[in-house]
C-alpha positions as CSV (number, residue, x, y, z in Angstrom):
1,M,60.0,161.0,118.4
2,A,56.8,163.1,118.9
3,S,54.6,164.2,121.4
4,V,50.8,162.8,121.4
5,T,47.8,165.0,122.1
6,I,44.5,163.7,122.9
7,H,41.7,166.3,123.4
8,S,38.1,165.7,124.4
9,A,38.6,162.4,122.8
10,R,35.1,160.4,123.0
11,K,33.9,157.0,121.4
12,N,30.8,155.6,121.1
13,F,30.0,152.0,119.9
14,G,26.2,152.3,118.8
15,D,24.5,154.0,121.7
16,V,27.0,152.9,124.3
17,A,29.7,155.6,125.0
18,V,33.0,154.2,125.9
19,L,35.3,157.3,126.3
20,H,33.7,160.4,127.8
21,G,35.7,163.4,126.4
22,V,39.2,162.3,127.4
23,D,42.3,164.9,127.6
24,I,46.0,163.8,127.9
25,E,49.0,165.4,127.0
26,I,51.9,162.9,126.3
27,P,55.6,164.7,126.3
28,D,58.0,164.0,123.4
29,G,60.1,161.1,124.7
30,S,58.0,160.1,127.6
31,F,56.9,156.7,128.8
32,T,53.0,156.9,129.7
33,V,51.0,154.4,130.8
34,L,47.5,154.1,130.8
35,V,46.2,152.0,133.5
36,G,42.7,151.1,135.1
37,P,40.4,148.1,135.7
38,S,39.2,145.8,132.7
39,G,36.3,147.7,130.7
40,C,37.6,151.4,131.6
41,G,38.4,152.1,127.8
42,K,42.5,152.3,127.9
43,S,42.8,149.8,125.1
44,T,39.9,151.7,123.1
45,L,42.1,154.9,123.7
46,L,45.5,153.2,122.4
47,R,43.5,151.7,119.5
48,M,42.2,155.1,118.6
49,I,45.7,156.6,118.8
50,A,46.8,153.6,116.4
51,G,43.9,154.4,114.0
52,L,42.5,150.9,114.5
53,E,39.3,152.6,116.2
54,H,37.8,155.4,114.6
55,I,37.3,158.5,117.0
56,T,33.9,159.6,118.0
57,G,34.6,163.1,118.7
58,G,37.8,165.4,119.7
59,E,41.3,165.3,118.5
60,V,44.2,163.0,118.3
61,R,47.4,164.9,117.6
62,I,50.9,163.3,116.9
63,A,53.8,165.8,116.5
64,G,51.2,168.5,116.3
65,K,49.3,166.9,113.2
66,V,45.7,166.0,113.6
67,V,45.8,162.6,112.8
68,N,42.1,161.5,113.4
69,D,41.1,160.9,109.6
70,L,44.6,159.5,108.8
71,P,45.1,155.3,108.3
72,P,47.1,153.5,110.8
73,K,50.2,152.9,108.5
74,A,50.2,156.8,107.6
75,R,50.6,157.5,111.8
76,D,54.0,156.8,111.9
77,I,53.3,154.4,114.8
78,A,54.4,151.0,115.8
79,M,52.2,148.4,118.0
80,V,53.3,145.7,120.0
81,F,50.0,143.4,120.7
82,Q,49.2,141.2,123.8
83,N,49.3,137.9,121.5
84,Y,52.6,138.9,119.6
85,A,50.7,139.1,116.3
86,L,53.7,136.8,114.5
87,Y,53.4,135.3,111.1
88,P,54.0,131.6,112.0
89,H,55.3,130.5,108.6
90,M,58.0,133.2,108.8
91,T,61.3,133.2,110.5
92,V,62.3,136.0,113.1
93,R,64.3,137.5,110.5
94,T,61.5,137.9,107.7
95,N,58.9,138.8,110.8
96,M,61.1,141.6,111.4
97,A,62.0,142.8,108.0
98,F,58.2,142.3,106.9
99,S,57.0,145.8,107.2
100,L,60.5,147.1,105.6
101,N,59.6,144.9,102.6
102,L,56.1,146.0,102.4
103,A,57.9,149.7,102.1
104,K,60.1,148.5,99.2
105,L,63.4,149.3,101.2
106,D,66.3,147.9,99.4
107,K,67.8,145.0,100.8
108,A,71.1,146.2,102.6
109,T,68.9,148.6,104.1
110,I,66.4,146.1,105.8
111,E,69.4,143.9,106.8
112,Q,71.0,146.7,108.8
113,K,67.8,147.5,110.5
114,V,66.9,144.1,111.2
115,A,70.5,143.4,112.6
116,R,70.3,146.4,114.9
117,A,67.2,145.6,116.4
118,A,68.4,142.2,116.8
119,E,71.2,143.4,118.4
120,I,69.5,145.6,120.8
121,L,67.0,142.5,122.0
122,G,69.7,140.0,122.1
123,L,68.0,138.1,119.2
124,Q,70.8,137.5,117.2
125,T,71.1,133.7,117.4
126,F,67.2,133.5,116.8
127,L,66.8,135.2,113.5
128,D,66.3,132.1,111.5
129,R,63.9,130.2,114.2
130,Y,60.4,130.4,113.6
131,P,57.8,131.7,116.2
132,R,56.7,128.1,117.4
133,Q,60.4,127.4,118.4
134,L,60.7,130.6,120.6
135,S,59.7,131.1,124.4
136,G,56.6,133.4,125.4
137,G,59.5,136.2,126.3
138,Q,61.4,135.7,122.7
139,R,58.5,136.1,121.1
140,Q,57.4,139.0,122.5
141,R,61.2,140.4,121.9
142,V,60.5,139.5,118.4
143,A,57.2,141.4,118.1
144,M,59.2,144.5,119.9
145,G,62.0,144.1,117.3
146,R,59.4,144.3,114.4
147,A,58.5,147.7,116.0
148,I,61.8,149.0,116.3
149,V,63.0,148.5,112.7
150,R,60.3,150.8,111.6
151,D,62.0,153.6,113.7
152,P,58.4,155.3,114.4
153,Q,57.5,158.3,116.2
154,V,55.5,156.6,118.8
155,F,55.5,153.0,120.4
156,L,52.3,151.8,121.4
157,F,52.2,148.9,123.7
158,D,48.6,146.8,124.2
159,E,49.2,144.6,127.5
160,P,52.5,143.0,126.1
161,L,53.3,141.2,128.9
162,S,50.0,139.6,130.2
163,N,50.4,136.2,128.6
164,L,53.8,135.7,130.3
165,D,54.4,133.9,133.7
166,A,55.0,136.2,136.8
167,K,58.8,136.0,136.7
168,L,59.5,136.8,133.0
169,R,56.7,139.6,133.5
170,V,59.3,141.2,135.7
171,A,62.3,140.4,133.6
172,M,60.6,141.7,130.4
173,R,59.4,145.0,132.5
174,S,62.9,145.7,132.7
175,E,63.9,145.3,129.5
176,I,61.0,147.5,127.8
177,K,62.1,150.3,130.4
178,E,65.8,149.8,129.0
179,L,64.7,149.8,125.7
180,H,63.1,153.2,126.1
181,Q,66.0,154.5,127.8
182,R,67.9,153.9,125.0
183,L,65.8,154.6,122.1
184,K,64.0,157.4,124.0
185,T,61.2,157.1,121.3
186,T,57.6,158.3,122.7
187,S,55.9,155.5,124.3
188,I,52.1,154.7,125.3
189,Y,51.7,151.6,127.4
190,V,48.6,149.9,128.5
191,T,47.9,147.6,131.5
192,H,46.0,146.6,134.1
193,D,48.6,145.8,136.4
194,Q,49.3,148.6,138.5
195,I,52.7,147.3,139.5
196,E,53.7,147.2,136.0
197,A,52.4,151.1,135.7
198,M,54.2,152.4,139.1
199,T,57.7,150.5,137.6
200,M,57.7,151.3,134.0
201,G,55.9,154.6,133.6
202,D,57.4,158.3,133.7
203,Q,53.5,159.4,133.5
204,I,50.6,157.6,134.6
205,V,47.1,158.1,133.7
206,V,44.4,156.1,135.7
207,M,41.3,155.7,134.2
208,R,37.7,154.6,135.1
209,D,34.7,154.0,133.1
210,G,36.1,155.9,130.2
211,R,37.2,158.9,132.3
212,I,40.6,159.9,133.7
213,E,40.7,159.8,137.2
214,Q,44.2,161.5,137.8
215,T,47.5,162.1,135.9
216,G,50.8,162.5,137.2
217,S,54.3,160.5,138.3
218,P,54.2,157.2,139.9
219,L,55.1,158.4,143.2
220,D,53.0,161.6,143.1
221,L,49.9,159.0,142.4
222,Y,51.0,157.0,145.5
223,D,51.6,159.8,148.0
224,H,48.9,162.2,146.7
225,P,46.0,160.2,145.3
226,A,43.3,162.7,144.2
227,N,40.3,160.3,145.4
228,Q,39.6,157.0,147.1
229,F,39.5,155.2,143.6
230,V,43.1,156.0,142.7
231,A,44.3,155.8,146.4
232,G,42.9,152.1,146.4
233,F,44.0,151.2,142.7
234,I,47.5,152.5,142.9
235,G,49.8,150.4,145.5
236,S,49.9,146.8,146.5
237,P,48.6,145.7,149.3
238,A,45.8,148.4,148.6
239,M,45.3,151.3,151.0
240,N,43.0,150.6,154.0
241,F,39.9,152.4,154.4
242,L,38.1,152.9,157.6
243,P,34.4,154.8,157.5
244,G,34.2,157.4,160.4
245,T,33.1,161.1,160.8
246,V,35.5,163.9,161.7
247,R,35.3,165.6,165.0
248,R,36.9,168.8,166.4
249,T,37.3,169.6,169.9
250,N,39.5,172.6,171.3
251,G,41.5,172.9,168.1
252,N,42.1,168.9,168.0
253,A,40.7,166.8,165.4
254,Y,40.3,163.1,165.2
255,V,38.0,160.7,163.3
256,E,35.5,158.6,165.0
257,L,35.4,155.2,163.6
258,D,31.9,153.7,163.2
259,D,32.5,151.3,166.2
260,G,33.3,154.5,168.4
261,T,37.3,154.1,168.1
262,R,39.1,157.6,167.9
263,V,41.8,158.1,165.7
264,A,43.9,161.4,165.4
265,A,43.2,163.0,162.2
266,P,45.6,164.1,159.5
267,P,45.2,168.0,158.8
268,S,42.6,168.3,156.4
269,S,39.7,171.0,155.5
270,A,36.9,168.4,156.8
271,Q,34.3,170.2,159.0
272,D,33.3,168.9,162.3
273,G,30.7,166.0,162.1
274,Q,31.3,165.6,158.4
275,P,31.3,161.8,157.0
276,V,34.8,160.7,155.8
277,V,36.6,157.6,155.0
278,F,40.3,157.5,156.6
279,G,42.5,156.0,154.5
280,T,46.4,154.5,155.3
281,R,48.8,152.5,153.6
282,P,49.6,149.0,155.0
283,E,53.3,150.1,155.5
284,H,52.4,153.2,157.0
285,L,50.9,151.4,160.2
286,S,53.0,150.8,163.2
287,L,52.4,148.4,166.3
288,A,51.6,149.7,169.7
289,S,50.9,148.2,173.1
290,S,47.6,150.2,173.3
291,G,45.6,152.9,171.6
292,G,45.4,153.2,167.9
293,I,43.3,150.8,166.1
294,P,42.5,147.8,167.8
295,A,42.5,144.6,165.8
296,Q,42.6,141.1,165.5
297,V,45.2,139.0,163.4
298,V,43.4,136.7,160.8
299,V,46.2,135.9,158.4
300,L,49.8,136.1,159.0
301,E,52.1,136.0,155.8
302,P,55.8,136.1,156.2
303,T,58.2,136.8,153.1
304,G,61.3,136.8,154.1
305,M,61.8,140.4,153.3
306,D,58.8,141.7,155.4
307,T,55.8,140.6,157.3
308,F,52.3,140.9,156.0
309,I,49.6,140.7,158.4
310,A,45.9,140.5,157.7
311,C,43.6,142.0,160.5
312,R,40.0,142.6,161.2
313,H,38.6,145.8,163.2
314,H,34.9,145.4,164.1
315,G,34.0,143.6,160.4
316,I,36.6,145.8,158.3
317,D,39.6,144.1,157.1
318,I,42.8,146.1,157.7
319,A,46.4,144.8,156.0
320,A,49.7,145.6,157.4
321,V,53.1,145.3,156.2
322,F,56.0,145.3,158.4
323,R,59.9,145.3,157.8
324,E,60.6,143.3,161.1
325,R,59.4,139.9,161.6
326,H,56.6,138.9,163.7
327,D,55.0,135.6,164.7
328,F,51.4,136.6,165.6
329,A,49.1,133.7,165.9
330,P,45.5,134.0,164.4
331,G,43.5,135.4,166.8
332,T,46.2,137.6,168.3
333,N,45.1,141.2,169.6
334,V,46.9,144.2,168.4
335,H,47.0,147.7,168.3
336,L,47.6,149.5,164.8
337,V,48.7,153.2,164.7
338,P,48.6,154.9,161.7
339,D,51.4,157.6,160.3
340,L,49.5,160.7,160.3
341,S,51.9,162.5,158.0
342,R,51.2,159.7,155.4
343,A,47.6,159.1,156.2
344,H,44.4,160.5,153.9
345,L,41.0,161.8,154.3
346,F,38.3,161.1,152.0
347,D,34.8,162.7,151.4
348,A,32.5,159.8,152.4
349,Q,30.2,160.8,149.4
350,S,32.3,162.3,146.7
351,G,35.3,160.0,147.3
352,Q,37.7,163.1,146.9
353,R,40.6,163.6,149.0
354,L,40.2,166.3,151.6
355,L,43.2,168.4,151.3
């Protein structure tokens, strides 16, 4: 196992800058998730750690050693790809043993390592099958097994679940997390799915346009987003945003929304007259008979466990989630009251959260 340190990492493709001085500290034995929208640079950064992309500037350190100029095979990492990357003419056994054969390990050691990985991943009965005879989830287990047998210092995962159906993705998330808890190998996982990031990572790195927006634990990012982008990206359904202006009178503060509706403001450093965006998560709204934010129900989606309501307030969409069951007809008028202890104010211009 080893820590990974990325310092001022930059990457250019010709004249196009893709990464702009990225700094990340990945502790030994942690499970760190790089998350962000498509094109934010997360996969490029992972490939730079692996040595598959040349670093334009900055440093990548593995176990304290600068690896910028080392080839992938000398970095003691193992990578699991999105498309499995299995050899179709080889059995599961030979696919998993391939890198060990290249390293010229003795036959007994290879068999022992393959058997151990197969046991960990539940692949004992599939060792003599070919990839075409396996399901998507089984192929992904083989790809992980091929990484495990190498006993690397660092595991790298590049969106390994994106080709699987929804139900299998949930199951494989648990398997990968359980695998990490068992092996305790430093792992770096790339995904654009924030649910994967929240459920799997010890540490989440949110990226946008080649820069890091925020780094922290899943709940820290959820409860204390640094800016409006992180607040909107982390969480499903996404946080509601309502533009307005802070008003302070007689020691009290409220947000006057663009339509004139007044909502009590959470504690913040916002000044009187400052344009802001009021943020509240769907599950932090409650129903009231009056006051709050008046809205009209557009869509009702009962899931059994909870009720999702899509509303509209003067042209602004608002999502609300309630544990109770409701039977509102489209067009019903409701009053939504935010939980101020969990609400946020963001500067309308910079998008930064106002503390």
